[in-house]
C-alpha positions, 0 to 999 in steps of 0.5 A: 374759870367760872363757866355757864352755858354761854359762849363768853364763858367758853372763850374765857376758858379757851383764853385760860388754856392758851395762857396757862402756865400751870398744868391744872385749871379749875372750872367752877359752875354755880347753880342758884340756891334752893332759897333763891329758887323756892324760899327758906323752908323748902331749901332746908328740906331739899338741900341734899337734892339741890346739891345732887341736881347742881352736880348733874346740871354742871356735868355737861359744862364740865365735859365741854371744858374737859374737851377744850383742854384735852389737846393742851395737856391741862387737867381740868378740876371741877367745882360746883357751887350753889348760891349767888354766882358773884358771891360764890366766885369771890368767896372761892377766889382766895384759893387761886392765883387769878380768875378768868371769866367771860365779860357776860354770862348766860344772863345778867341778874335782871335777865338782860345783858350789861352794856360793857360788862355783865353784872356778875363779872362786874361784881367779881371784878370789884370784890375779888381778892385776886386779879380778874381777867375778863374775856370778850 
C-alpha cells in the first residue's frame, strides 16, 4: 500500500486491512529524490542525508498505518523509497501479490488532482506487473 499524507491513501490502507488474508501488509512511502529536488551535483553529496530525511519524513505516515492495523492483528512492514513515486511503486511491485492504492494522492505531478484517477495511480495501473486495486 503506497501511502502519502492523503485521505485516499488512508482509505486504501483501510481497504487492504479489511480484505487482507495475509498477516502482513507493506506500507511504502516515497519521497522525491535529491536530484528531483536539487539537481545531480547536489544529490551525490547529500544522498545519505536525503535517505535519513526520507525515513524521518515517513515515520508519521507509518505510525498512522500501524495505528489503523493495530486492531486487526495485521503486522505493518514499512519501506521508504526515494525518487519518482510511480516508478518506485512499479519497481517494487514484483515483490508483492497486489498493489492497493488511493485513486488520488496528496498531489498529482502537475500540482492538480486528476479527473477520475491521479497521475501516479494511472501510471502504476498501466505499468504494474501485478494487479492494482485503486480505492476512492
